[in-house]
ChimeraX commands (.cxc) that place a marker at each C-alpha (Angstrom):
marker #1 position -10.25,-8.15,-20.72 radius 0.5
marker #1 position -9.76,-10.37,-17.65 radius 0.5
marker #1 position -7.15,-7.90,-16.42 radius 0.5
marker #1 position -9.60,-4.99,-16.56 radius 0.5
marker #1 position -12.37,-7.05,-14.93 radius 0.5
marker #1 position -10.08,-8.15,-12.09 radius 0.5
marker #1 position -8.86,-4.57,-11.62 radius 0.5
marker #1 position -12.46,-3.35,-11.56 radius 0.5
marker #1 position -13.43,-5.89,-8.89 radius 0.5
marker #1 position -10.30,-5.17,-6.85 radius 0.5
marker #1 position -11.08,-1.46,-6.98 radius 0.5
marker #1 position -14.55,-1.99,-5.60 radius 0.5
marker #1 position -12.99,-3.62,-2.54 radius 0.5
marker #1 position -10.28,-1.00,-2.20 radius 0.5
marker #1 position -12.72,1.87,-2.51 radius 0.5
marker #1 position -14.80,0.43,0.31 radius 0.5
marker #1 position -11.62,-0.20,2.33 radius 0.5
marker #1 position -10.45,3.38,1.95 radius 0.5
marker #1 position -13.72,5.32,1.97 radius 0.5
marker #1 position -16.52,3.07,3.27 radius 0.5
marker #1 position -15.93,4.04,6.89 radius 0.5
marker #1 position -16.60,7.69,6.00 radius 0.5
marker #1 position -20.32,6.96,5.85 radius 0.5
marker #1 position -20.80,4.43,8.65 radius 0.5
marker #1 position -17.63,4.41,10.72 radius 0.5
marker #1 position -17.74,7.82,12.39 radius 0.5
marker #1 position -18.40,6.28,15.79 radius 0.5
marker #1 position -15.61,3.70,15.39 radius 0.5
marker #1 position -12.27,4.24,17.03 radius 0.5
marker #1 position -9.55,4.80,14.45 radius 0.5
marker #1 position -7.93,1.41,15.14 radius 0.5
marker #1 position -11.18,-0.38,14.26 radius 0.5
marker #1 position -11.51,1.52,10.97 radius 0.5
marker #1 position -7.92,0.56,10.14 radius 0.5
marker #1 position -8.40,-3.14,10.96 radius 0.5
marker #1 position -11.66,-3.39,9.00 radius 0.5
marker #1 position -10.10,-1.52,6.08 radius 0.5
marker #1 position -7.09,-3.85,6.05 radius 0.5
marker #1 position -9.34,-6.90,6.06 radius 0.5
marker #1 position -11.22,-5.55,3.03 radius 0.5
marker #1 position -7.95,-4.54,1.35 radius 0.5
marker #1 position -6.68,-8.12,1.62 radius 0.5
marker #1 position -9.48,-9.14,-0.75 radius 0.5
marker #1 position -8.44,-6.31,-3.07 radius 0.5
marker #1 position -4.87,-7.60,-3.19 radius 0.5
marker #1 position -6.10,-11.12,-3.97 radius 0.5
marker #1 position -7.60,-9.68,-7.16 radius 0.5
marker #1 position -5.13,-6.93,-8.04 radius 0.5
marker #1 position -1.98,-9.06,-7.95 radius 0.5
marker #1 position -3.31,-11.65,-10.44 radius 0.5
marker #1 position -4.72,-8.85,-12.59 radius 0.5
marker #1 position -1.32,-7.24,-12.89 radius 0.5
marker #1 position 0.46,-10.55,-13.48 radius 0.5
marker #1 position -1.97,-11.46,-16.26 radius 0.5
marker #1 position -1.92,-7.97,-17.69 radius 0.5
marker #1 position 1.87,-7.69,-17.83 radius 0.5
marker #1 position 1.92,-10.17,-20.70 radius 0.5
marker #1 position -0.19,-7.73,-22.78 radius 0.5
marker #1 position 0.55,-4.30,-21.33 radius 0.5
marker #1 position 3.58,-2.40,-20.12 radius 0.5
marker #1 position 3.88,-1.47,-16.46 radius 0.5
marker #1 position 3.01,2.11,-17.35 radius 0.5
marker #1 position -0.10,1.00,-19.21 radius 0.5
marker #1 position -1.21,-1.23,-16.34 radius 0.5
marker #1 position -0.91,1.71,-13.94 radius 0.5
marker #1 position -2.89,3.97,-16.26 radius 0.5
marker #1 position -5.61,1.32,-16.61 radius 0.5
marker #1 position -5.66,1.06,-12.82 radius 0.5
marker #1 position -6.10,4.81,-12.39 radius 0.5
marker #1 position -8.91,5.04,-14.95 radius 0.5
marker #1 position -10.71,2.09,-13.35 radius 0.5
marker #1 position -10.20,3.67,-9.92 radius 0.5
marker #1 position -11.85,6.89,-11.05 radius 0.5
marker #1 position -14.79,5.06,-12.64 radius 0.5
marker #1 position -15.37,2.96,-9.51 radius 0.5
marker #1 position -14.91,5.91,-7.16 radius 0.5
marker #1 position -17.31,8.08,-9.16 radius 0.5
marker #1 position -20.04,5.48,-8.82 radius 0.5
marker #1 position -19.19,5.01,-5.13 radius 0.5
marker #1 position -19.22,8.75,-4.37 radius 0.5
marker #1 position -22.52,9.34,-6.15 radius 0.5
marker #1 position -24.38,6.19,-5.07 radius 0.5
marker #1 position -22.90,5.40,-1.64 radius 0.5
marker #1 position -21.67,8.74,-0.28 radius 0.5
marker #1 position -24.50,10.66,-2.01 radius 0.5
marker #1 position -22.15,13.33,-3.35 radius 0.5
marker #1 position -22.93,15.37,-6.44 radius 0.5
marker #1 position -20.76,15.09,-9.54 radius 0.5
marker #1 position -19.69,18.64,-10.39 radius 0.5
marker #1 position -18.69,19.90,-13.84 radius 0.5
marker #1 position -15.07,20.48,-12.83 radius 0.5
marker #1 position -14.72,16.79,-11.87 radius 0.5
marker #1 position -16.07,15.82,-15.28 radius 0.5
marker #1 position -13.52,18.09,-16.97 radius 0.5
marker #1 position -10.75,16.51,-14.89 radius 0.5
marker #1 position -11.95,13.03,-15.92 radius 0.5
marker #1 position -11.91,14.02,-19.59 radius 0.5
marker #1 position -8.32,15.21,-19.22 radius 0.5
marker #1 position -7.36,11.95,-17.54 radius 0.5
marker #1 position -9.12,10.13,-20.38 radius 0.5
marker #1 position -6.93,12.04,-22.83 radius 0.5
marker #1 position -3.86,10.98,-20.88 radius 0.5
marker #1 position -5.01,7.35,-21.13 radius 0.5
marker #1 position -5.53,7.79,-24.88 radius 0.5
marker #1 position -1.96,8.98,-25.34 radius 0.5
marker #1 position -0.66,6.09,-23.26 radius 0.5
marker #1 position -2.26,3.54,-25.59 radius 0.5
marker #1 position -2.41,5.32,-28.97 radius 0.5
marker #1 position 1.27,5.05,-29.76 radius 0.5
marker #1 position 3.62,2.09,-29.61 radius 0.5
marker #1 position 5.65,2.21,-26.43 radius 0.5
marker #1 position 9.31,1.22,-26.37 radius 0.5
marker #1 position 10.14,-2.28,-25.16 radius 0.5
marker #1 position 11.41,-2.99,-21.66 radius 0.5
marker #1 position 14.90,-1.82,-20.78 radius 0.5
marker #1 position 17.36,-4.68,-20.44 radius 0.5
marker link #1:1,2 radius 0.2
marker link #1:2,3 radius 0.2
marker link #1:3,4 radius 0.2
marker link #1:4,5 radius 0.2
marker link #1:5,6 radius 0.2
marker link #1:6,7 radius 0.2
marker link #1:7,8 radius 0.2
marker link #1:8,9 radius 0.2
marker link #1:9,10 radius 0.2
marker link #1:10,11 radius 0.2
marker link #1:11,12 radius 0.2
marker link #1:12,13 radius 0.2
marker link #1:13,14 radius 0.2
marker link #1:14,15 radius 0.2
marker link #1:15,16 radius 0.2
marker link #1:16,17 radius 0.2
marker link #1:17,18 radius 0.2
marker link #1:18,19 radius 0.2
marker link #1:19,20 radius 0.2
marker link #1:20,21 radius 0.2
marker link #1:21,22 radius 0.2
marker link #1:22,23 radius 0.2
marker link #1:23,24 radius 0.2
marker link #1:24,25 radius 0.2
marker link #1:25,26 radius 0.2
marker link #1:26,27 radius 0.2
marker link #1:27,28 radius 0.2
marker link #1:28,29 radius 0.2
marker link #1:29,30 radius 0.2
marker link #1:30,31 radius 0.2
marker link #1:31,32 radius 0.2
marker link #1:32,33 radius 0.2
marker link #1:33,34 radius 0.2
marker link #1:34,35 radius 0.2
marker link #1:35,36 radius 0.2
marker link #1:36,37 radius 0.2
marker link #1:37,38 radius 0.2
marker link #1:38,39 radius 0.2
marker link #1:39,40 radius 0.2
marker link #1:40,41 radius 0.2
marker link #1:41,42 radius 0.2
marker link #1:42,43 radius 0.2
marker link #1:43,44 radius 0.2
marker link #1:44,45 radius 0.2
marker link #1:45,46 radius 0.2
marker link #1:46,47 radius 0.2
marker link #1:47,48 radius 0.2
marker link #1:48,49 radius 0.2
marker link #1:49,50 radius 0.2
marker link #1:50,51 radius 0.2
marker link #1:51,52 radius 0.2
marker link #1:52,53 radius 0.2
marker link #1:53,54 radius 0.2
marker link #1:54,55 radius 0.2
marker link #1:55,56 radius 0.2
marker link #1:56,57 radius 0.2
marker link #1:57,58 radius 0.2
marker link #1:58,59 radius 0.2
marker link #1:59,60 radius 0.2
marker link #1:60,61 radius 0.2
marker link #1:61,62 radius 0.2
marker link #1:62,63 radius 0.2
marker link #1:63,64 radius 0.2
marker link #1:64,65 radius 0.2
marker link #1:65,66 radius 0.2
marker link #1:66,67 radius 0.2
marker link #1:67,68 radius 0.2
marker link #1:68,69 radius 0.2
marker link #1:69,70 radius 0.2
marker link #1:70,71 radius 0.2
marker link #1:71,72 radius 0.2
marker link #1:72,73 radius 0.2
marker link #1:73,74 radius 0.2
marker link #1:74,75 radius 0.2
marker link #1:75,76 radius 0.2
marker link #1:76,77 radius 0.2
marker link #1:77,78 radius 0.2
marker link #1:78,79 radius 0.2
marker link #1:79,80 radius 0.2
marker link #1:80,81 radius 0.2
marker link #1:81,82 radius 0.2
marker link #1:82,83 radius 0.2
marker link #1:83,84 radius 0.2
marker link #1:84,85 radius 0.2
marker link #1:85,86 radius 0.2
marker link #1:86,87 radius 0.2
marker link #1:87,88 radius 0.2
marker link #1:88,89 radius 0.2
marker link #1:89,90 radius 0.2
marker link #1:90,91 radius 0.2
marker link #1:91,92 radius 0.2
marker link #1:92,93 radius 0.2
marker link #1:93,94 radius 0.2
marker link #1:94,95 radius 0.2
marker link #1:95,96 radius 0.2
marker link #1:96,97 radius 0.2
marker link #1:97,98 radius 0.2
marker link #1:98,99 radius 0.2
marker link #1:99,100 radius 0.2
marker link #1:100,101 radius 0.2
marker link #1:101,102 radius 0.2
marker link #1:102,103 radius 0.2
marker link #1:103,104 radius 0.2
marker link #1:104,105 radius 0.2
marker link #1:105,106 radius 0.2
marker link #1:106,107 radius 0.2
marker link #1:107,108 radius 0.2
marker link #1:108,109 radius 0.2
marker link #1:109,110 radius 0.2
marker link #1:110,111 radius 0.2
marker link #1:111,112 radius 0.2
marker link #1:112,113 radius 0.2
marker link #1:113,114 radius 0.2
marker link #1:114,115 radius 0.2
marker link #1:115,116 radius 0.2
view
């Protein structure tokens, strides 16, 4: 559970690093948006790296990546609706359901062990 919580927190930072300037940074020169984004992304890395190290003792690399993608979509959905004020359309919901099915298949069956 600590892995998912750390990934969730890291994704909040990364979402703001990647997309936060879309709402308030239009008047910024591109270099400023990049520097501010990198500063925020540093905080994301300080959470994501430990999350993946902790998680690798319980999950495979593939599973960690799938968890990351699902968390990213959850965080971004909230960000887009609440911060960017975008509407959540039905086709996005269908896409999320399909990604949820992909995550189910990634965890529902025992994966092979690591290659040696």
